[in-house]
Every structure is written in C-alpha cells, then in structure tokens.
N, C-alpha and C positions, 0 to 999 in steps of 0.2 A: 496352653492354650493359644499363646503366637505363634505355635508352629501348625498348629490346627487351622488359625486365619492366614496363615500365609497363602495355602493353595484357594481359599475363598477370595482374597484379594487380585490375587494372580485370575482367578473366574471372572471375576467383574471388571478387571483390565480388559481382558478376552472381548465380552460383551458390550463393553462400549467402544470398541472398536469396530464391532460391527452394526452399534449402534448407529453410527457415525455415518457410516456407507449407508444404511437404510433410510436416513435423513437425507442423505446427500441425493440418493437414488430418486427418492420421492419427488425433490426440489427440482431436481435440472430436469427428468422426464418431464414433471407437471408445468414448467415453464416452457416445454416445448411442444407442447402437445396442441396447444392452437393459442393462437393471439390471447394474451393477458398482461393487464397493469405490471406485472413484473419482467416484461420485456416492452421497455420505452418505445424501441426503436420500429415493433409491431405497425406504427403507425404511418409506416411507409411501406407499409406490406409485410409478409411473413412467408417468404419464401423458403423453400428446405435450405438455400445456403445460408440464410440467418437463422433458422431453426436449428440446424443440425442433425444429425443423422439419429437422433434418442425420438423424436417426435412421436413415432406410432407405439410407444411400449410405457407410457404410461397414461393418465389422466389428466382432466383439466385438474387445475389446484388455483382456487380462489384468491385473493389476497390474503383473505381470514385465515386461508388455512395453510397458507404458507406461513404466517405469522406463530402461528400453534406450530408448525415442525421445526424452525429457528429457535423458539424458545426450548422444544425438546432437544434441539440438535445441541444447544447451548448446554442444557443440562448434563448430556452425556459426556459430554466435552469435559465438563467439570470433573465427572466421573473417571475419565481418563487421567486427567491431572492428577488426582488423588491417588493413582494407582500407577504413576509412572516407575517406580521404582521396579514392579513386577511384570513392567511390558517389556517384551521380547523385542530386543534390536529389529530382527530382521522381517517380525510382522508389521513391524509399526512402520518400518519404512516403505514394506508393501503396499499397506492402506494410505499414507500419505501420498506415495505415486499415483495408486488406484483414484482416488477423491480429487486431486488434481486435473488428470486424464480427464476426467466425470464431467466436472465442471468445466472443463477444455474444450467437451465436444456439443454444449448445451450454446445458447441464444446467449446472447450480452444482459446480463440479470440488474434492473434497479436501473441499470443510468444508460446512456447512450453517447456517453464523453467519445468511444471507441471512434465511432463517426464523426466525430469534430475532427479526431488527428488523421482521419483519411480524407476529410473536408480539407484542410489545410495544405493536406500533400499534394492533392489533386488541383487547387487553387494554385498553387506554386509552380506545379511541374507543366500540366495542361494551360492554366489561362494565365501566365506570368504575374501573379498578384504575389505581395508579399502577406506571408502570413502571419507577420508580426507587424503590418499595417493593415488589415482586411479581417473585418469581423469574422467569424463560421456563419457559412450559410448565405455567403453574397451570392454566389454563383448559384443562382436557382436552377437553372439551364441542365447542371451538372447530375449524373445520374446518384450520386450520394446525398442532394438535396434532402431528397423525403426521408432519409432516416436522422437526419440529423435535428437535434430537438431541441438547441440554444444558439441563439446568434448574439449575443450581448458584446463578447467581445473578441480581439485579434489572440494569437497563440500567447499562454502563458506559460509555454514550455520551451527547455532549453535548445539551444542549435542543434548538439547531436541527437536530439530525438529527432527532433523534423526531419533532418537531414536522412535518417534512420528509415522515419516514412516516407520520403521521398524515394527510395529504392524500392518501393510495395505498390509505387501507382501503376507500373505496366501489368500486374497482378490484374487489374480491373477493382471495382467496390467489393465482389464477395471475396476475391483471391487476399486483396490486402487485410480487410477481416480477418481471415485466416491465418495470414503470417503474422498479424497484430497477436491473434490467439495464440499461435505456436510461440511466438517470441517472447509473452508473458508468463506462460506454460513453464519452459525453460528458464527465466529468471526465476520464476517462484523456487521451481526446485532446485536452482541453483543457490537460493537462500537458503534450502535448507541445507544441502550440501554445504556450505561454506558454513553456517552456523555449528555444524557437529563439528567440522576442521578447526574451528576458531574454539569450540567449548575443550577440543584435545589439546589443543596447545595452550589453552587455562589449567589444563589438568580437572575438567570436570564433565559429570555426564551429557553427553550430546541428547538423549532420550528427551529431556528437557525442552530443549530449544527444538525436536522434531513435535512434540505435542502440544508447546504453547504457540507455534508458529504454523507448524506444517500440516497440524488439524484443527485450527483456530476456525470456526463458523465463519467469524468476520471475514477473514483473510482469503478463505475460499468462498463466498458466497461473493462479498462486495469488491475485493480484488482481483481473485482471478475469475471469478465468474462476470463480474465487471468489465473485466479485459484494461486495466488501467496500469498506465507507465510507471506508477509509484513503487510497482513491484522491478521492473528494470531500475531504477534508482537504487532502489535498495541493494540489487545486485551488486551494483557497483560500490557502496558504502562499503557492503561486508566484505568485497575483495581486498579494501583497502584497509578494513580493521584486519584482515586475515595477514596479508604484508604485514603491517603494522607487529604484528604479535608476532611473528616468525623473525623479527629484528632487520625487515625492511622497509622503515620507519619512511624515508622520502621517498617512496614508492609507493606507499600505502596514504601520504598524505595529497599526493599526484592523484591518485585514484578519488579522492574524496573531491577536488577539484573536479575531475571528470563529470563525478556525478551530480552535481551542482549543475552542470552542461547538459544535464537529462531533464531535472526541476529543481529549481531553485532554491526549494522548502529544506533540503538538506545540507546547506551551506550550515546550517547552525551543528553538526556534528565535525567538518574541518577545524575549526579551532581545538576541541579537544583532540586530535589527529597531531598536531602541531605540536600542542603541550604538554603531551604525555611521550613526543619524542626524547631520547637522550640527548641529540643533534636536533635540539629546536631551530635554529636559526637555517640546519640542513633540510629540516622538513618543511619550513617557510617558505626557502626559495625554490623547492619544488612542487608543491602547491600552487604558488605566484607563476612558475616558468609552466604547468601545466595551464594552470588559468590562461596566461598570455596567449600559449599555443591556440587553445578553443577560440580565443575572443578574435584571432588572427583568421583563423577557419571561418568562424560567424560573420567577420566583417566583409569576406570575400565572397559567403552565398549570399548575406539579407542585407548588405550596405550598412548605413547609418542606423537602421532600426534594428539591428543584431540584439540589441540589450534592452528592446524594450518588454520583452515577455518579462520583465523584473518589476516595472512600472503596473502590468496588470496583474501580475500575481497579488501586489501590493493593492489595487485596488480590490481584489476579490476578498485580502482579508479584512477590510471595511465592511462588508456586504454581513447580512444574518443569515443562515443557516438554516436557523429556527432547532438545529439539532445539538448546539454547542451546550460545552457547562453554564457559559453564562445564561442562555437563554431558558435552560432548565432551571436553573437558580430562580430565574424570575418568577418561576410559576410558584415557587415558595415565596419569595421575597416582595412580591407584589408588584413586579413590572412585565415589559412584554416585548418580547424580543432582545435586543442587544442592544438599548440606548447607550450615548453618546458617556454617558457616568461611568457605568459600567466598565466600559470599555476602557477607559481611561484606566480607572481603579487595575483591571487585567491588566493593561499593557504596563503599566506601571510594576506590578507585581512581577509579570513575566521579566522584563529586566535587572531588578533587583533579584530577584532568583538565577536570572544566569550572569547576574557580575558575581555572585557568593560563588557559583558553580567553576564559573574560571578561574577565581582565586584562588579557591581550594586546589584546584589543578594545577596553578604554577604553583602553589609550595608543596605539593604533593602530587609529581606527576602519576605513580601508579595508580590515579582514583580517574584517569581521563575517562574508561570505557563507562565506569558507573556514572562518574558526572555528566557525561555525553547523553547515557538514557535518562537520568533525571530532567535535562533541559527539553529533554523533546516529549517528556511528558509533562513539563511547565507549560511547553509550548500548546501541546492538544490541550490543556485545561483551560489556558489564557486566549485562544482566536475564539474569533467569532463566526467562524467559517471552519467548523469542522464536518468533514463527512466521513464516511463507513470506512472508505478502504484508506483514510488516515492512519487508520491503524498500524499498517505493515510499518512506521516509521517507529513505531516504539519497538515491538514485540520482537522483533530479531536483537536488538540493544538489549531490553532486559532480558531477552532469557541466558543471555551471556554474564551478567550481572553476580556479584555473590549475594548481592542484598534481596533478603525473601521478599521486605518491604517493596523493591521494585518488580516482583515476579508477581505479586498481588495487585499491584496499581496495572501492570500490564493486563493482569485478567480483568481489572474493575474496568478498566478502558473497553476493552472487549464484547465485555457486556453489555455497558453504555451506549456505544454504538449502535448495538444491534437493539436493545430494548427502547430507545429515545424512536427507534423507526419502527416498528412491531407492534407494540402495547396500543399505541393508538386503533390499530385494525382490528382488536380482538374483540 
C-alpha cells in the first residue's frame, strides 16, 4: 500500500506546482489587464510601464474573483507543503523562479508603497527635502505624486535603503519602479538561495524552505507582487544567519545591524545573533561597530533627522491596521479595532515572551535560531499594525527551525494574512 501511494503522492506534488503556476498567471495577468482595485496606484493612470508586459494576455479580474483565486492558491500551496518529500528539487526551484519573475513582471499589487519609496528619493535628490522630515506626497508638482496613495508620514525606512533609492532617481519614475522591482525580485530569490544554504549547514532538507517561503502565496502576491522592501531586509538578515551558521559569527552580527539600517523592524533578530555566538562580546562589538558606521553615514547624508525613521515606525505600531490578531480577536470578544487596553495587554505579553526567549538563549546558545523565530511570531501576533507582507519576517526563520510547531505557526500566519484580506470580498 505504501509503495503504491508514493507515486500518487508524487503526482499530487506535481499537480500542486502546476496549480500554483495557474493561479499566479490568472492573478498577474488579470491585474494587468485594465485598471482594478488590485493596483492602488492605478489612480495616477495605467500606463504600460505600470501595467507591465503581460496586460494583454489575461482578462479582467474583479476583486471578488481575485479573492477566490487567492484561496485556491492557498489550498494548492498546502498540498505542496504536504508533498514536500516527493517534490523534485529541480522542478521546485524552476517553479519558484518562474513565479517570482511572473509577479515581478506585473503591476504593483494591493499596495502603492513602492511609489512612496520613489517619492522620498525624488524629494531628497531633486527637491532638496529631507525624507525623514517631510511627509510623502508633499511635492505635488513631482511626476510621482499622482501614484502616491498616502501622505501621513515621513519615511519609516532605514538610511541604507533610502540611499539605495536615491541611486534610482536618474532613471525617472518608470525606471525607478522597475529598478526596485528587480531589486525585490533578486532579494527574494536571494532569500530562497540563502534559506537553502542555511538548511544545508543545519543538515536539513532545503525543499521545505523553498515551498514554505518561495511558493508562499502571501510572499508572492503581497511582498514580491507589492514590491516591498521587507524582502531586501530579510535577504540581509539571512546573509547574517548564513555567516553565523558557518562560524563567522561576528560578520553575521554585523550583517544583522546592516539589516536594521534597511528597516528597523528586524532589530528583533540581532540580540539572538549575538547571544547565539560562541564569542558573545566579539559578536556584540561587531554589531555595534556596524551600527556605528551606518549611523555615521546617515548623519552625513541626513543630518540630525537620521534616526527619525525609528520614531515614525513606533508611531505606525500604535495604529490600527484592522487586520491584526488583536482586531480579529475583537470580533469574537466584543471590541472594535485595537483599543488601548488590548494593546497594553498584547505589548505586555510580547515583552514577557521576548524576555523568556532571551533568557532561554542566554542559557542555551544553540537555541538562538529557534528563539528568533518564536520572537518574530510573537511580534506579529501582538502588534496592532500587521500588514500582509510582514509575513516575510517570519517564514524564512521558521523554515530553518527544528520545531514543527513553528512551521505550523508560519503556515497559520500566512493563511491568516490572506484570509483577513480576501474573505470580506467573497
């Protein structure tokens, strides 16, 4: 019976890869076909450089149909996860690359944040404004302004990322968009490659990470399709993890500090990189040294406002995304949104969990990677500002853990961020 079931399970695995490709094709070509709420930046117009080259290959995809295809894609992904041991590595890698390229070729999905990146870069380079002291959308005469969809904050992103976007300004708005698309595409595929390399260092099967991260609908649609810099942040983090696993713990800790200079949210991982090192003082010194070097560059580039992105990020965490765990619990327990009392309880719970995990890692150095994953899961569960693309903070870490419970949590959160956004439109 077992011998007969194995070919059937392998066939299901192959069907799951084909099903993921079909869902991805329908979503991307449908979003590119004509203006749709799937592309918030469409309100600035829908030129070819925004649509991408696939717009004439599909049909119109209303948001309700998109929700159905997302659910189908999630179901097929779960099937792929169930058949990981039967999936051929070469085929899996090929599908991962193909789907990443497909989503990179489409229009920016669900979010227009990428035009915020472009806007802050242009205001700094072309208009002499400090992106850490000026709200997005302030320069109404700029060519990017019609595509910017929010203007409530100065930049919440780290100085290294901001300086990277400065380099794209001479390309114009279309060129900057596609440069960022290529950067996110390369970074996400880099996350896949680094996850595979880290798994090999740990003596584990790299296919789990490829499926859990590289074929994850939330990652593909929201992070890669949405062109979010969280993917660049995680590539730097995974570089640090890979260096640490190869015994280059100081370099790994320094890479963690550099990731914070892309987006500060990932600072949660750095203490675990340090505590997991055999030479903790050396790793701490490397992390602080890298941080000091970044600070010096930031002060030169942005003056006294160089660290204001941390305050903006803190302000965001006090807002209500409407799709957080706290907000969803309110639908069951009787509150609306993220009331102060619920946020206080959630924050206290996160601090307690983080303290316990740091204590555990202090006394059991080898648990650092697992603890970093659980700490990230706790942060996603306790924040009031949970956006779908934040799933990339957790999934690559969970894929490297021994704990099947952490794998299950990563899958659960991936489904959660999808369901909270698509179920209301069914």
